[in-house]
C-alpha positions in Angstrom: 1.9 -4.6 -62.0 -0.2 -3.4 -59.0 1.6 -1.8 -56.1 1.6 -3.5 -52.7 -1.0 -1.0 -51.5 -3.2 -1.8 -54.4 -2.8 -5.6 -53.7 -3.8 -5.0 -50.1 -6.9 -3.1 -51.1 -8.0 -5.8 -53.6 -7.2 -8.7 -51.2 -9.0 -7.1 -48.3 -12.1 -6.4 -50.4 -12.1 -10.0 -51.7 -11.8 -11.3 -48.1 -14.9 -9.3 -47.1 -16.9 -10.3 -50.1 -15.9 -14.0 -49.9 -16.4 -14.3 -46.1 -12.7 -15.1 -45.4 -13.2 -13.9 -41.8 -10.0 -15.5 -40.5 -7.9 -13.2 -42.7 -9.6 -10.0 -41.6 -7.7 -9.1 -38.5 -4.4 -9.3 -40.4 -5.8 -7.1 -43.2 -7.2 -4.6 -40.8 -3.8 -4.3 -39.2 -2.2 -3.7 -42.6 -4.9 -1.2 -43.6 -4.3 0.8 -40.4 -0.6 0.8 -41.1 -1.3 2.1 -44.6 -3.7 4.8 -43.2 -0.8 6.0 -41.0 1.2 6.6 -44.2 -1.6 8.2 -46.2 -4.5 9.3 -44.0 -6.2 11.1 -46.9 -6.8 8.0 -48.9 -10.6 7.7 -48.8 -10.6 4.2 -50.3 -8.3 2.9 -47.5 -10.8 4.2 -44.9 -13.7 2.7 -46.8 -12.1 -0.7 -47.1 -10.9 -0.7 -43.5 -14.5 0.2 -42.4 -15.9 -2.8 -44.2 -13.1 -5.1 -42.9 -13.7 -3.9 -39.3 -17.5 -4.3 -39.7 -17.2 -7.8 -41.0 -14.6 -8.7 -38.3 -17.0 -7.9 -35.5 -20.0 -9.7 -37.1 -21.4 -12.6 -35.1 -20.9 -15.8 -37.2 -24.0 -17.3 -38.6 -26.1 -14.3 -37.8 -27.3 -12.5 -40.9 -28.6 -9.5 -39.0 -25.7 -7.5 -37.6 -25.8 -7.0 -33.9 -23.5 -4.3 -32.6 -22.7 -3.0 -29.2 -22.8 0.7 -29.2 -19.0 1.2 -29.1 -18.5 -1.0 -32.2 -21.3 0.7 -34.0 -19.7 4.1 -33.4 -16.3 2.7 -34.6 -17.9 1.4 -37.9 -19.7 4.7 -38.4 -16.5 6.7 -37.9 -14.6 4.9 -40.7 -17.3 5.9 -43.2 -17.6 9.4 -41.8 -13.9 9.8 -42.4 -14.4 8.7 -46.0 -17.1 11.4 -46.5 -14.9 14.0 -44.8 -12.0 13.2 -47.2 -14.2 12.8 -50.3 -17.7 14.0 -50.0 -18.8 12.3 -53.2 -16.8 9.1 -52.8 -15.7 7.7 -56.1 -13.7 4.7 -55.1 -14.4 1.0 -55.4 -17.4 -0.3 -53.5 -17.7 -3.5 -51.5 -21.4 -3.1 -51.3 -22.9 0.2 -50.1 -21.6 3.7 -50.6 -20.4 5.4 -47.3 -23.6 7.3 -46.5 -25.8 4.3 -47.0 -23.4 2.1 -45.0 -23.7 4.5 -42.0 -27.5 4.4 -42.3 -27.6 0.6 -42.6 -25.2 0.2 -39.6 -27.3 2.5 -37.3 -30.5 0.9 -38.7 -29.3 -2.5 -37.6 -29.2 -1.2 -34.0 -32.9 -0.5 -34.2 -33.8 -4.1 -35.1 
């Protein structure tokens, strides 16, 4: 039986993948609480980064438009993943951490 932390990770990932945007603020809050307990869990940071990224997306807009402050926040989540685990081996929602940082900053140029 999966632990409550494992369930949180799985449910958060599914919410991002399935576009369940109304659930994301609650998951982000729970992920931040879990990070306070285990700040060296790279997978928690990775999932929280994707949840935050998705939660600030503009509905109906395929191309992400960030303000600079949000872009920096998204980037910091994935930078933390790399700091903890330079060759991240956890589950992926879509892109690995380095590619997510590049795609996030690249979207600012569009």
